[in-house]
C-alpha positions as CSV (number, residue, x, y, z in Angstrom):
1,M,-3.4,-15.1,-17.2
2,S,-2.7,-14.0,-13.7
3,T,-5.0,-14.4,-10.8
4,V,-4.9,-12.1,-8.0
5,Y,-7.4,-13.2,-5.6
6,K,-10.2,-16.1,-6.9
7,E,-12.3,-18.6,-5.4
8,S,-14.6,-20.7,-7.5
9,T,-17.5,-20.0,-4.9
10,E,-17.6,-16.5,-5.4
11,I,-18.7,-14.0,-8.4
12,T,-14.9,-13.2,-10.5
13,V,-14.4,-9.7,-11.7
14,T,-11.5,-10.1,-15.3
15,L,-10.1,-7.5,-15.6
16,S,-9.2,-6.3,-19.4
17,P,-6.5,-6.0,-21.1
18,S,-4.8,-6.9,-18.0
19,G,-6.2,-10.4,-17.6
20,R,-6.3,-9.9,-13.7
21,Q,-8.8,-11.1,-11.3
22,F,-10.6,-10.5,-8.1
23,V,-13.5,-11.6,-6.0
24,A,-16.6,-9.2,-6.0
25,L,-17.3,-9.1,-2.5
26,P,-21.2,-9.3,-1.0
27,N,-22.2,-5.8,0.0
28,N,-18.8,-4.2,-1.5
29,S,-18.5,-1.9,-5.0
30,L,-16.2,-3.2,-7.4
31,L,-14.2,-0.4,-6.5
32,E,-13.7,-1.2,-2.8
33,S,-13.2,-5.1,-3.8
34,G,-10.8,-4.5,-6.3
35,L,-8.8,-2.1,-4.0
36,G,-9.1,-4.8,-1.1
37,A,-7.7,-7.5,-4.1
38,G,-4.8,-5.2,-4.2
39,I,-5.6,-4.0,-7.4
40,A,-4.7,-0.7,-8.4
41,L,-7.9,0.5,-10.1
42,P,-8.4,4.1,-11.0
43,Y,-10.2,6.5,-8.6
44,S,-10.1,10.1,-6.7
45,C,-12.8,10.1,-4.7
46,S,-14.1,6.8,-4.4
47,D,-18.3,8.3,-3.7
48,G,-19.3,9.0,-7.4
49,R,-18.4,12.5,-7.4
50,C,-15.1,12.4,-10.0
51,G,-16.5,9.5,-12.6
52,D,-12.5,8.8,-12.7
53,C,-13.4,5.0,-11.8
54,R,-15.5,4.8,-15.4
55,A,-14.9,1.3,-16.5
56,K,-16.8,-0.6,-19.4
57,V,-18.8,-3.7,-18.9
58,I,-17.5,-6.3,-21.7
59,S,-19.6,-9.4,-20.3
60,G,-21.8,-9.7,-17.2
61,N,-23.9,-7.9,-15.5
62,V,-23.7,-4.9,-12.6
63,R,-26.3,-3.4,-10.2
64,K,-26.1,0.0,-8.6
65,T,-26.0,0.3,-5.1
66,R,-25.2,3.9,-4.9
67,F,-26.2,7.6,-6.1
68,H,-23.7,9.4,-7.6
69,D,-22.9,12.9,-8.4
70,F,-21.4,12.2,-11.9
71,T,-23.0,12.0,-15.4
72,L,-22.4,9.5,-17.7
73,S,-22.8,10.4,-21.2
74,E,-25.8,9.3,-23.2
75,S,-22.8,7.2,-25.3
76,E,-21.3,5.9,-22.1
77,K,-24.6,4.5,-21.4
78,I,-25.0,2.7,-24.1
79,A,-21.4,1.3,-24.3
80,G,-22.3,-0.2,-20.8
81,V,-20.0,2.2,-19.3
82,C,-20.3,2.3,-15.0
83,L,-18.7,4.1,-12.0
84,L,-17.2,1.1,-10.3
85,C,-17.6,3.0,-7.0
86,S,-21.6,2.8,-7.2
87,N,-21.9,-1.0,-8.5
88,E,-21.8,-4.1,-7.4
89,A,-21.1,-7.2,-9.5
90,D,-24.4,-9.3,-10.3
91,S,-22.8,-12.1,-12.1
92,N,-19.0,-13.1,-13.1
93,L,-17.8,-10.2,-14.9
94,T,-15.4,-8.8,-17.7
95,I,-14.8,-4.9,-17.2
96,E,-12.6,-2.7,-19.3
97,V,-10.7,-0.6,-17.1
98,S,-7.4,1.4,-16.8
99,E,-5.2,0.0,-13.7
100,A,-1.6,1.6,-12.4
101,N,1.0,-0.3,-12.5
102,A,4.4,1.9,-12.1
103,V,4.3,5.3,-10.4
104,D,4.2,7.1,-13.7
105,D,0.6,6.0,-14.0
106,I,-0.5,7.8,-10.2
107,P,-1.2,11.4,-10.6
108,Q,-0.1,14.0,-8.4
109,Q,-2.3,15.1,-5.8
110,Q,-2.8,17.8,-3.7
111,L,-5.6,16.8,-0.8
112,R,-7.0,18.1,2.9
113,G,-7.0,15.8,5.7
114,K,-8.0,16.4,9.7
115,L,-6.9,14.1,12.2
116,C,-9.1,11.0,13.5
117,H,-6.8,9.0,15.3
118,V,-3.6,8.9,17.5
119,E,-1.9,6.0,19.1
120,Q,0.9,7.2,21.9
121,L,3.8,4.2,21.6
122,A,7.1,4.3,23.9
123,D,8.9,5.2,20.5
124,M,6.6,6.2,18.1
125,V,3.6,8.1,17.7
126,I,0.9,6.6,15.1
127,A,-1.8,9.5,13.2
128,R,-4.4,8.6,11.3
129,F,-5.8,11.2,9.1
130,K,-9.2,11.4,7.2
131,I,-8.9,12.9,3.9
132,T,-11.9,15.7,3.7
133,R,-13.9,17.0,1.4
134,G,-15.2,13.2,-0.2
135,K,-11.7,13.0,-1.7
136,A,-9.7,9.7,-1.5
137,L,-5.4,9.5,-2.6
138,R,-4.4,7.4,-5.3
139,F,-1.3,5.5,-4.7
140,L,0.6,2.4,-4.7
141,P,2.0,0.4,-1.7
142,G,5.3,1.8,-0.2
143,Q,4.8,5.5,-1.7
144,Y,5.1,8.6,0.6
145,L,3.6,11.5,1.2
146,Q,4.2,15.5,2.2
147,L,2.3,16.0,5.2
148,T,2.0,19.7,6.2
149,L,1.0,20.2,9.9
150,P,-0.5,24.0,10.8
151,G,2.1,26.0,11.2
152,T,5.1,23.6,9.6
153,A,6.8,23.2,6.8
154,P,5.9,19.7,4.2
155,W,7.5,16.9,5.9
156,L,7.8,13.7,3.8
157,L,7.0,10.6,5.6
158,P,5.8,7.0,4.1
159,I,2.2,6.2,3.5
160,A,2.0,3.3,6.5
161,N,-1.1,1.6,5.1
162,C,-2.3,0.0,2.2
163,P,-4.1,1.4,-1.0
164,C,-7.5,-0.4,-0.2
165,E,-8.1,2.5,2.7
166,P,-7.8,5.3,0.2
167,R,-9.6,7.9,2.4
168,F,-7.4,7.3,5.6
169,L,-3.9,7.4,5.8
170,E,-1.4,6.3,8.5
171,F,1.8,7.9,9.3
172,H,4.4,7.0,12.0
173,I,6.3,9.6,13.8
174,P,9.4,8.9,15.8
175,T,8.8,10.3,19.1
176,H,12.5,11.6,19.1
177,H,11.1,14.2,17.2
178,T,9.8,15.8,20.0
179,R,8.5,18.8,18.0
180,E,6.5,16.9,15.6
181,C,4.7,14.8,18.2
182,H,3.7,17.3,20.3
183,L,2.2,19.2,17.3
184,I,0.4,15.9,16.2
185,N,-0.3,15.6,19.9
186,N,-2.0,19.0,20.1
187,I,-3.6,19.4,17.0
188,S,-7.5,20.7,17.1
189,R,-9.7,18.3,15.3
190,S,-11.4,20.8,13.2
191,D,-7.7,21.9,11.9
192,R,-7.0,21.0,8.4
193,V,-3.5,19.3,7.2
194,I,-2.7,19.6,3.7
195,L,-1.3,16.3,1.8
196,D,0.5,16.4,-1.3
197,G,1.7,13.4,-3.0
198,P,2.5,10.8,-3.7
199,Q,5.7,10.1,-4.3
200,G,8.8,7.5,-4.3
201,V,9.6,4.5,-6.1
202,F,9.4,1.7,-3.7
203,T,7.0,-0.4,-4.6
204,H,6.4,-3.6,-5.9
205,R,8.7,-4.9,-9.0
206,I,7.1,-5.3,-12.5
207,P,7.0,-8.1,-13.3
208,A,7.4,-9.9,-10.0
209,K,6.4,-13.4,-11.6
210,T,10.0,-14.7,-12.0
211,A,10.8,-14.3,-8.7
212,E,9.7,-17.5,-6.4
213,N,9.8,-16.0,-2.9
214,K,9.9,-12.2,-1.2
215,L,12.0,-10.9,1.1
216,F,11.4,-7.7,3.2
217,I,14.2,-6.1,5.4
218,A,13.3,-2.7,7.7
219,E,15.5,-0.8,10.2
220,G,13.6,0.8,12.9
221,Q,11.4,3.5,11.9
222,H,11.3,2.3,8.3
223,F,9.2,-0.3,8.9
224,A,6.6,2.3,7.8
225,A,7.2,2.0,4.4
226,V,7.6,-2.2,4.7
227,K,4.5,-2.2,6.1
228,P,1.8,-1.3,2.9
229,L,3.8,-3.8,0.7
230,I,3.5,-6.5,3.0
231,E,-0.5,-5.6,3.3
232,H,-0.3,-5.8,0.0
233,V,0.9,-9.2,-0.7
234,I,-1.6,-10.3,2.0
235,S,-4.6,-8.7,0.2
236,Q,-3.2,-10.7,-3.3
237,D,-4.0,-13.7,-1.4
238,N,-1.5,-16.0,-3.7
239,E,0.4,-18.0,-0.9
240,Q,3.6,-16.5,-2.0
241,P,6.5,-17.4,0.3
242,C,7.4,-14.3,2.3
243,T,10.2,-13.3,5.3
244,M,10.1,-10.2,6.9
245,L,13.1,-9.2,9.1
246,W,13.3,-6.0,10.9
247,I,16.0,-4.4,12.7
248,A,15.7,-2.7,15.5
249,T,18.0,0.9,16.0
250,D,18.9,2.5,19.2
251,Q,16.1,4.8,18.9
252,V,13.6,2.6,17.5
253,G,12.3,-0.5,18.2
254,H,9.9,-3.2,17.0
255,Y,7.4,-0.8,17.9
256,R,4.3,-3.4,15.8
257,H,6.0,-6.7,16.5
258,N,2.6,-8.2,17.6
259,L,1.2,-7.0,14.1
260,C,4.1,-8.8,12.5
261,R,3.5,-11.9,14.7
262,S,-0.1,-11.8,13.7
263,W,0.8,-11.9,10.1
264,A,3.1,-15.1,11.2
265,D,0.3,-16.8,13.2
266,A,-2.4,-16.5,10.3
267,F,-0.5,-17.2,7.2
268,D,2.0,-20.4,7.1
269,W,3.7,-18.9,4.1
270,F,4.7,-16.0,6.1
271,Y,8.4,-15.5,8.4
272,Y,8.5,-12.6,10.5
273,M,12.6,-12.3,12.3
274,P,13.0,-9.3,14.7
275,L,16.9,-8.8,14.8
276,A,18.4,-6.9,17.7
277,N,21.3,-5.0,14.8
278,T,22.3,-5.6,11.3
279,D,25.6,-7.6,12.5
280,V,22.8,-10.7,12.9
281,L,21.6,-10.2,9.4
282,L,24.5,-12.1,7.7
283,P,23.8,-15.3,9.5
284,K,20.3,-15.1,8.8
285,I,20.5,-14.6,4.8
286,S,23.3,-16.7,4.1
287,S,20.7,-20.2,5.1
288,M,18.2,-18.5,2.5
289,D,17.6,-18.9,-1.2
290,L,18.1,-15.7,-2.8
291,L,18.5,-16.2,-6.1
292,S,14.6,-16.3,-7.1
293,T,13.9,-13.8,-4.3
294,D,12.3,-10.6,-4.9
295,I,14.0,-8.4,-2.3
296,Y,12.8,-5.0,-0.6
297,I,14.8,-3.1,1.5
298,S,14.1,0.1,3.6
299,A,17.1,1.3,5.8
300,S,19.0,4.7,6.7
301,S,21.1,6.1,3.8
302,T,24.7,4.3,5.3
303,R,23.1,1.2,6.2
304,R,20.6,-0.1,2.8
305,E,23.3,0.0,0.3
306,Q,25.7,-2.3,2.8
307,I,22.5,-4.6,3.3
308,A,22.4,-4.9,-0.5
309,E,26.1,-5.6,-1.1
310,Q,25.6,-8.6,1.7
311,L,22.5,-9.8,-0.2
312,V,24.3,-10.0,-3.6
313,A,27.4,-11.6,-1.8
314,N,24.6,-14.7,-0.5
315,G,23.4,-15.2,-3.9
316,A,20.5,-12.7,-4.4
317,N,20.0,-11.5,-8.2
318,R,20.9,-7.7,-8.1
319,E,18.1,-7.0,-10.5
320,Y,15.4,-8.4,-8.1
321,I,16.5,-5.8,-4.8
322,V,14.2,-2.8,-4.5
323,I,15.8,-0.1,-2.1
324,D,13.5,2.6,-0.7
325,S,15.7,5.6,-1.5
326,T,13.9,8.5,-0.4
327,E,14.8,10.7,2.0
328,C,12.7,11.4,4.9
329,C,12.7,12.4,8.9
330,S,15.2,10.1,10.5
């Protein structure tokens, strides 16, 4: 049985049939606590409208803390079914629920959203959208979404936040995409964007327990795809040694350098190395024990296979390498 997030002083929730566990945080619904611990629980709205987060209580007690519009049948109530989004744990729990472990477990969704925050950096615009009408996007860390701004064609971008924030989606748009950045900076708060997805298979390797370490390699703006993978590891709180190598490009530098530094300062198992170019990659990886390391590469189409070949030549297991092959803005 694998433990995702556990502290003996807290209420522990065990999932059946996987045996995974997480801590039920005070004043958080079971859904919020589970997503925050990096577990891909089922949901479509997170506020009691859809009923997709139904789970069966096998042992322990829950406490209803939020009204929900979805109506459980009498047979479901007798069987101990509850909505994860509207209940908290009142004791240690075991619940039966369907988790998503692969991209095929995630349904395709089309949602609408509105711009809620824009941050202008030297070489990047950070845009956050809130999904409207009480909906939430279900996705795995590292996946992509088609974003359609008013008056534009769909644009495929990595979702730059972890799934623990399913109603708020973050995107990183390079400033050299002048037209798209202009649209973002001038979009009306009343305008609605269309969000289609998720897409892509660049997510955590299953099973990952065979590897002892994790290595993340991002080139320039491709940090946006790697960021949620790292946030997912942090949320699991299992202290597995992780290293991130971020290679700068001519157009996009280390625009979230301070965030990466804060991770390295906060967690003694996380190491961050900003690199000037791919030429300095080889000296860094040649000193690493790559044989039992899960490796994630998000880079331009001309660089990612080259990087993978360098890793294999230095002892990496090719089966442990996950390459982001999704083609998006560049």
